[in-house]
C-alpha positions as CSV (number, residue, x, y, z in Angstrom):
1,M,-8.2,-23.8,15.2
2,R,-10.3,-20.6,15.4
3,L,-13.5,-19.6,13.8
4,M,-13.0,-16.3,12.1
5,I,-15.9,-14.0,11.2
6,F,-16.1,-11.9,8.0
7,R,-16.6,-8.3,9.0
8,Q,-16.5,-5.1,7.0
9,E,-13.9,-3.5,9.2
10,T,-11.8,-6.6,10.2
11,R,-9.5,-9.0,8.5
12,I,-10.5,-12.5,7.2
13,G,-9.3,-15.1,9.6
14,V,-7.9,-18.6,9.1
15,G,-9.7,-21.7,9.8
16,L,-13.4,-22.4,9.1
17,V,-15.0,-19.1,8.1
18,L,-18.5,-18.3,9.2
19,V,-20.2,-15.7,7.0
20,C,-22.2,-13.8,9.5
21,A,-24.8,-11.1,9.3
22,I,-22.7,-8.7,11.3
23,G,-21.1,-6.1,9.1
24,L,-21.9,-7.8,5.8
25,G,-25.4,-8.9,6.5
26,L,-24.8,-12.4,5.3
27,G,-27.0,-15.3,6.4
28,T,-25.7,-17.7,8.9
29,P,-25.1,-21.4,7.9
30,T,-27.8,-23.9,8.3
31,A,-27.8,-26.5,11.1
32,S,-26.4,-29.2,8.7
33,A,-23.6,-26.9,7.5
34,Q,-22.7,-25.9,11.1
35,S,-22.7,-29.6,12.1
36,K,-20.3,-30.3,9.2
37,L,-18.0,-27.4,10.2
38,D,-17.9,-28.6,13.8
39,T,-17.1,-32.2,12.7
40,D,-14.3,-30.9,10.4
41,M,-12.9,-28.8,13.3
42,A,-12.9,-31.7,15.7
43,S,-11.1,-33.9,13.1
44,V,-8.5,-31.2,12.6
45,Q,-7.9,-30.8,16.3
46,S,-7.6,-34.5,16.9
47,D,-5.3,-35.1,13.9
48,G,-2.9,-32.2,13.8
49,R,-1.6,-29.2,15.7
50,P,-2.4,-25.7,14.6
51,Y,0.5,-23.4,13.8
52,S,0.8,-19.6,13.4
53,L,2.9,-17.9,10.9
54,D,5.7,-17.1,13.4
55,M,5.8,-20.7,14.5
56,I,6.2,-22.0,10.9
57,I,8.9,-19.4,10.2
58,A,10.8,-20.6,13.3
59,L,10.5,-24.2,12.2
60,A,11.7,-23.3,8.6
61,L,14.7,-21.5,9.9
62,A,15.6,-24.5,12.1
63,K,14.9,-27.3,9.7
64,N,15.2,-26.1,6.1
65,P,18.3,-27.5,4.3
66,V,19.2,-24.1,2.8
67,V,20.0,-22.8,6.3
68,G,22.3,-25.8,6.8
69,L,24.1,-24.8,3.6
70,A,24.6,-21.3,4.8
71,E,25.9,-22.6,8.2
72,G,28.3,-24.9,6.3
73,H,29.6,-22.0,4.3
74,I,30.2,-20.1,7.5
75,E,32.2,-23.0,9.0
76,Q,34.2,-23.2,5.8
77,Q,35.1,-19.6,5.9
78,K,36.1,-20.0,9.6
79,G,38.5,-22.7,8.5
80,Q,39.9,-20.5,5.8
81,Q,40.3,-17.7,8.4
82,T,42.3,-20.0,10.6
83,A,44.4,-21.2,7.7
84,A,45.1,-17.6,6.7
85,G,46.5,-16.8,10.2
86,A,48.8,-19.8,10.3
87,Y,52.5,-19.6,10.0
88,P,54.4,-21.8,7.5
89,N,55.9,-24.9,9.1
90,P,59.7,-25.4,9.1
91,T,61.3,-28.3,7.2
92,V,63.7,-30.4,9.2
93,T,66.1,-32.8,7.4
94,G,68.4,-35.3,9.1
95,A,70.8,-38.1,8.0
96,T,73.1,-40.4,9.8
97,G,75.3,-43.4,9.0
98,R,78.6,-45.2,9.5
99,G,81.7,-43.9,7.8
100,A,85.3,-45.4,7.5
101,L,88.7,-43.7,7.4
102,R,91.1,-45.4,5.1
103,D,94.8,-45.0,6.0
104,V,96.8,-43.7,3.1
105,G,100.5,-44.4,2.8
106,R,102.9,-41.7,3.7
107,A,104.0,-41.2,0.2
108,G,100.4,-40.5,-0.7
109,I,100.5,-42.8,-3.7
110,G,97.3,-44.5,-2.9
111,I,98.6,-47.6,-1.1
112,I,96.0,-48.5,1.4
113,S,96.7,-50.4,4.5
114,G,94.5,-53.2,5.8
115,D,93.5,-51.2,9.0
116,L,90.2,-49.3,8.8
117,E,88.7,-47.0,11.4
118,T,84.9,-46.5,11.4
119,Y,82.9,-43.6,12.9
120,T,79.2,-42.4,13.0
121,E,78.6,-39.5,10.7
122,S,75.4,-37.3,10.8
123,N,74.1,-34.0,9.4
124,Y,70.9,-32.0,10.2
125,T,69.3,-29.0,8.5
126,I,66.3,-26.8,9.2
127,N,64.6,-24.5,6.8
128,Q,62.0,-21.9,8.0
129,P,60.1,-19.9,5.4
130,I,59.4,-16.3,6.3
131,E,56.4,-14.6,4.7
132,W,56.4,-11.1,3.4
133,P,54.3,-9.1,6.0
134,G,52.2,-7.3,3.3
135,M,51.2,-10.6,1.7
136,R,50.2,-12.1,5.0
137,T,48.2,-9.1,6.1
138,A,46.3,-9.1,2.7
139,R,45.5,-12.8,3.0
140,Q,44.2,-12.4,6.5
141,R,42.0,-9.5,5.6
142,A,40.6,-11.4,2.7
143,A,39.8,-14.3,4.9
144,D,38.2,-12.1,7.5
145,L,35.9,-10.5,4.9
146,G,35.1,-14.0,3.5
147,L,33.7,-14.9,7.0
148,A,31.9,-11.6,7.2
149,T,30.4,-12.3,3.7
150,A,29.3,-15.7,4.9
151,N,27.6,-14.3,8.0
152,V,25.7,-11.7,5.9
153,G,24.8,-14.5,3.5
154,M,23.1,-16.3,6.4
155,L,20.9,-13.2,7.0
156,E,20.1,-13.2,3.3
157,T,19.2,-16.9,3.4
158,Q,16.9,-16.3,6.4
159,L,15.3,-13.3,4.7
160,N,14.5,-15.2,1.5
161,L,13.3,-18.3,3.4
162,A,11.0,-16.3,5.7
163,S,9.5,-14.5,2.6
164,Q,8.8,-17.9,1.0
165,V,7.2,-19.2,4.2
166,K,5.0,-16.0,4.3
167,V,3.8,-16.4,0.7
168,G,3.2,-20.2,1.3
169,F,1.3,-19.4,4.5
170,Y,-1.0,-16.9,2.8
171,D,-1.5,-19.2,-0.1
172,L,-2.7,-21.9,2.3
173,L,-4.8,-19.4,4.2
174,L,-6.5,-18.4,0.9
175,A,-7.0,-22.0,0.0
176,Q,-8.6,-22.7,3.3
177,Q,-11.0,-19.8,3.0
178,G,-11.8,-20.8,-0.5
179,A,-12.8,-24.3,0.8
180,D,-14.9,-22.7,3.4
181,L,-16.7,-20.5,0.9
182,A,-17.2,-23.5,-1.4
183,R,-18.7,-25.4,1.5
184,Q,-21.1,-22.6,2.4
185,N,-22.0,-22.3,-1.3
186,L,-22.9,-26.0,-1.4
187,D,-25.1,-25.6,1.7
188,I,-27.0,-22.7,0.1
189,V,-27.4,-24.5,-3.2
190,E,-28.7,-27.6,-1.5
191,S,-31.2,-25.5,0.5
192,V,-32.6,-24.0,-2.8
193,A,-32.6,-27.5,-4.4
194,R,-34.8,-28.8,-1.5
195,I,-37.3,-26.0,-2.0
196,V,-37.4,-26.7,-5.8
197,K,-37.9,-30.4,-5.2
198,A,-40.8,-29.6,-2.8
199,R,-42.4,-27.4,-5.4
200,V,-42.0,-30.0,-8.2
201,K,-43.5,-32.6,-6.0
202,S,-46.5,-30.5,-5.2
203,G,-46.9,-29.6,-8.9
204,E,-46.0,-25.9,-8.4
205,A,-43.0,-26.1,-10.7
206,P,-42.0,-28.1,-13.8
207,Q,-39.7,-31.2,-13.6
208,F,-36.8,-29.5,-15.4
209,E,-36.5,-27.0,-12.5
210,S,-35.5,-29.9,-10.3
211,I,-33.0,-31.0,-12.9
212,K,-31.4,-27.6,-13.0
213,A,-31.2,-27.5,-9.3
214,E,-29.4,-30.9,-9.2
215,V,-27.0,-29.7,-11.8
216,E,-26.1,-26.7,-9.6
217,V,-25.7,-29.0,-6.6
218,L,-23.2,-31.1,-8.6
219,K,-21.3,-28.1,-9.7
220,A,-21.1,-26.8,-6.1
221,R,-19.8,-30.2,-4.9
222,Q,-17.1,-30.2,-7.7
223,Q,-16.0,-26.8,-6.6
224,L,-15.7,-28.0,-3.0
225,V,-13.6,-31.0,-4.1
226,R,-11.2,-28.8,-6.1
227,A,-11.0,-26.3,-3.2
228,D,-10.1,-29.2,-0.7
229,N,-7.5,-30.5,-3.1
230,L,-5.9,-27.0,-3.3
231,V,-5.7,-26.9,0.5
232,R,-3.9,-30.2,0.5
233,I,-1.4,-29.0,-2.2
234,N,-0.6,-25.8,-0.4
235,R,-0.3,-27.6,2.9
236,V,2.4,-29.9,1.4
237,A,4.2,-26.8,0.0
238,V,4.4,-25.1,3.4
239,D,5.5,-28.4,5.0
240,T,8.3,-28.7,2.4
241,L,9.6,-25.3,3.5
242,T,10.0,-26.6,7.0
243,G,11.9,-29.7,5.9
244,G,8.9,-31.9,6.7
245,A,8.7,-30.7,10.4
246,L,5.0,-29.9,10.2
247,G,3.7,-33.3,9.1
248,P,0.7,-34.1,6.9
249,F,-2.1,-33.2,9.4
250,Y,-1.2,-29.8,10.6
251,M,-3.5,-26.7,10.3
252,I,-2.7,-23.0,10.4
253,Y,-4.4,-20.1,12.1
254,G,-3.8,-16.4,11.6
255,E,-5.1,-13.5,9.6
256,F,-4.3,-11.6,6.4
257,R,-2.4,-8.4,6.8
258,I,-3.9,-4.9,6.7
259,P,-2.5,-2.0,4.7
260,P,0.3,-0.3,6.6
261,R,0.2,3.4,7.2
262,D,2.8,6.0,6.3
263,L,4.5,3.8,3.6
264,H,6.7,6.0,1.5
265,I,8.7,4.9,-1.5
266,E,11.7,7.2,-0.7
267,G,12.1,5.6,2.8
268,L,11.7,2.1,1.4
269,M,14.4,2.7,-1.2
270,A,16.8,4.2,1.4
271,R,16.3,1.2,3.7
272,M,16.9,-1.2,0.8
273,V,20.2,0.4,0.0
274,E,21.3,0.6,3.6
275,Q,20.2,-2.7,5.1
276,H,19.5,-5.3,2.5
277,P,21.6,-8.4,3.2
278,T,22.2,-9.1,-0.5
279,I,23.7,-5.7,-1.1
280,Q,25.7,-5.9,2.1
281,R,27.1,-9.3,1.1
282,L,28.1,-8.0,-2.3
283,L,29.7,-4.9,-0.8
284,K,31.8,-7.2,1.4
285,S,32.6,-9.4,-1.6
286,V,33.9,-6.3,-3.5
287,E,36.0,-5.3,-0.5
288,Q,37.3,-8.9,-0.3
289,S,38.2,-8.7,-4.0
290,D,40.3,-5.6,-3.2
291,W,42.3,-7.5,-0.6
292,K,42.8,-10.4,-3.0
293,I,44.2,-8.0,-5.6
294,E,46.5,-6.6,-2.9
295,F,47.6,-10.1,-1.9
296,E,48.6,-10.9,-5.5
297,R,50.5,-7.6,-5.7
298,Q,52.3,-8.2,-2.4
299,A,53.1,-11.8,-3.6
300,R,55.4,-10.3,-6.1
301,V,57.8,-9.8,-3.3
302,P,59.4,-13.2,-2.7
303,N,59.3,-15.0,0.6
304,I,62.7,-15.8,2.1
305,T,63.8,-19.0,3.7
306,L,66.2,-19.1,6.7
307,N,68.5,-22.2,6.7
308,A,70.5,-23.7,9.5
309,G,72.6,-26.9,9.6
310,Y,74.9,-29.1,11.6
311,W,77.4,-31.5,10.0
312,R,79.6,-34.1,11.9
313,E,81.9,-36.1,9.7
314,I,85.1,-38.0,10.2
315,G,87.6,-35.3,11.0
316,R,85.1,-32.5,10.6
317,E,82.3,-30.8,12.6
318,A,80.5,-27.7,11.3
319,Y,77.6,-25.3,12.0
320,Q,76.1,-23.4,9.1
321,G,73.4,-20.8,8.5
322,G,72.1,-19.3,5.3
323,L,69.3,-17.5,3.5
324,S,67.3,-18.5,0.4
325,V,65.6,-15.8,-1.7
326,P,63.7,-16.6,-5.0
327,V,64.4,-14.0,-7.7
328,P,61.2,-12.9,-9.6
329,L,63.1,-12.4,-12.8
330,W,60.9,-13.9,-15.4
331,Y,57.4,-13.8,-13.9
332,R,55.8,-11.3,-11.5
333,R,52.3,-12.8,-11.1
334,Q,50.8,-10.8,-13.9
335,G,48.2,-13.5,-14.6
336,E,47.0,-13.8,-10.9
337,I,46.7,-10.0,-10.7
338,A,44.7,-9.7,-13.9
339,S,42.4,-12.6,-12.7
340,S,41.8,-10.8,-9.4
341,L,41.0,-7.6,-11.2
342,G,38.5,-9.4,-13.4
343,A,36.9,-11.0,-10.3
344,K,36.5,-7.6,-8.7
345,R,34.9,-6.2,-11.8
346,R,32.5,-9.1,-11.9
347,E,31.5,-8.5,-8.3
348,E,31.0,-4.8,-8.9
349,A,28.7,-5.5,-11.9
350,E,26.7,-8.0,-9.9
351,L,26.3,-5.5,-7.1
352,L,25.0,-2.9,-9.6
353,R,22.6,-5.5,-11.1
354,I,21.2,-6.6,-7.8
355,R,20.8,-3.0,-6.6
356,N,18.8,-2.2,-9.8
357,E,16.7,-5.3,-9.5
358,L,15.9,-4.7,-5.9
359,G,15.0,-1.1,-6.6
360,R,12.6,-2.3,-9.4
361,A,11.1,-4.8,-7.0
362,V,10.5,-2.2,-4.3
363,H,8.7,0.0,-6.7
364,Q,6.6,-2.8,-8.1
365,H,5.5,-4.3,-4.8
366,Y,4.9,-0.8,-3.4
367,Q,2.5,-0.1,-6.2
368,D,0.9,-3.5,-5.8
369,V,0.3,-2.8,-2.2
370,R,-1.3,0.6,-2.9
371,T,-3.5,-0.8,-5.7
372,T,-4.7,-3.7,-3.7
373,A,-5.4,-1.6,-0.7
374,E,-7.6,0.6,-2.8
375,L,-9.5,-2.4,-4.1
376,I,-10.1,-3.7,-0.6
377,D,-11.4,-0.3,0.4
378,V,-14.0,-0.6,-2.4
379,F,-15.2,-4.0,-1.1
380,D,-15.3,-2.7,2.5
381,K,-17.3,0.4,1.6
382,G,-20.3,-1.4,0.3
383,L,-19.7,-3.9,-2.5
384,L,-19.9,-6.8,-0.1
385,K,-23.1,-5.6,1.5
386,Q,-24.7,-4.9,-1.9
387,A,-23.9,-8.4,-3.2
388,Q,-25.4,-10.0,0.0
389,E,-28.5,-7.9,-0.2
390,A,-29.0,-8.8,-3.8
391,L,-28.8,-12.5,-2.9
392,R,-31.2,-12.0,0.0
393,L,-33.8,-10.3,-2.2
394,A,-33.5,-12.9,-4.9
395,Q,-34.0,-15.7,-2.3
396,F,-37.0,-14.0,-0.8
397,S,-38.6,-13.3,-4.2
398,F,-38.0,-17.0,-5.1
399,Q,-39.7,-18.2,-1.9
400,Q,-42.6,-15.9,-2.7
401,G,-42.7,-17.2,-6.3
402,A,-41.9,-13.7,-7.8
403,S,-38.5,-14.7,-9.3
404,S,-37.1,-17.7,-11.1
405,L,-34.6,-20.3,-10.0
406,L,-32.1,-18.9,-12.5
407,E,-32.2,-15.5,-10.9
408,V,-31.4,-17.0,-7.5
409,F,-28.5,-19.0,-8.8
410,D,-27.2,-15.9,-10.7
411,A,-27.3,-13.9,-7.5
412,Q,-25.7,-16.7,-5.6
413,R,-22.8,-16.9,-8.1
414,V,-22.3,-13.1,-8.0
415,Q,-22.3,-13.0,-4.3
416,R,-19.8,-15.9,-4.0
417,Q,-17.5,-14.5,-6.6
418,I,-17.4,-11.2,-4.8
419,L,-16.5,-13.0,-1.6
420,V,-13.8,-15.0,-3.5
421,D,-12.5,-11.7,-5.0
422,Y,-12.4,-10.1,-1.6
423,A,-10.4,-13.0,-0.1
424,Q,-8.1,-12.9,-3.1
425,A,-7.5,-9.2,-2.7
426,R,-6.6,-9.7,1.0
427,H,-4.3,-12.5,0.0
428,D,-2.7,-10.4,-2.7
429,L,-2.1,-7.5,-0.3
430,S,-0.4,-9.9,2.2
431,V,1.8,-11.4,-0.5
432,S,2.7,-8.0,-1.8
433,L,3.7,-6.9,1.6
434,A,5.8,-10.0,2.2
435,R,7.6,-9.5,-1.1
436,L,8.1,-5.8,-0.4
437,E,9.7,-6.7,2.9
438,Q,12.0,-9.2,1.0
439,A,12.9,-6.4,-1.5
440,V,13.5,-3.9,1.3
441,G,15.5,-6.3,3.4
442,G,13.5,-6.3,6.6
443,T,10.0,-6.0,8.1
444,L,8.0,-2.9,7.4
């Protein structure tokens, strides 16, 4: 676990955040707060292992069940590819038994003598279906494209899963920083409350000032409890994406992302059309539908069956060969062809829908990135310093007796809210970039 420092020019880190005077001019935590932070860090290091974003993505790709589903689909398509290349098996039929020759009288009037001669009779036939070459080729091409579609589907699954992990990671990162800010806020409020109690005890301030200070302390503690609960909830969410591989006591380390340079909507749209796995998968599905249609059309030409046989009977031995050809007189697969045409039309409509949705998502997240980057720039150019300076002046005036307790708490709330908004803006930028990458189909 690392201690990350808020700076005007640098990103907010993960872990236990120390608000330092460098860059923002914030006051350092008191000794009690620092001791609590050190204790929490020691507990984290003893209970769980810290993970970076790349480590969690690797675990998710190895352990998440959706990857197993995609792998199973690939294996299924490999089996169908093997079946498509197989030749039809022959049918072999055989029969044997004992036969008797009955001696008929010379006059041929059906008088049978008592003498019988018995022999072994047998017959064997073999039938070998022969596929129409055009139908076999179409079936194999459709199976090959089915496997290619499944392979691209794996890339699509990995892209979507990685995007979910990134969003979950940044949510947890924001929750951890929120908990750190809530802990620092509690420390500051407790410090002010101690000063108020000392003044009340010495008679310099009325009793209700102490009551107001205690109320503020209770509010700050409740905020810290809610922030810690949010950390636990987001930790479970990220662990679920890895199939439970992280465990309950892990921690994360890393930073929010910074606005990328030279980000142009035209280039993003071009990349989306050319490389997005979902579009590539649907394109291959449309091509596969073409070959399925071709298969049904070629199937109108009947397969032939070659026949060969051997007969051995009493007084007779024969070898025969033949050819069996179904005649497509009444039905020529009109239903199957129409069904395949409808499936292709559905695939083309789905391709158009997905392309439009991805284009909309690229534009939306691109604008989100630009807007959030501008907001972060406002914070970095002075708003953070101004809020901290206002709090410092309010605290100094309160210590000198020139300002009221309410003014101190107001300045504290404003300063804390600005820090929360700043962290939220950095989180929103990172999430927007992750979703933009998902819409584009690859890293920026």
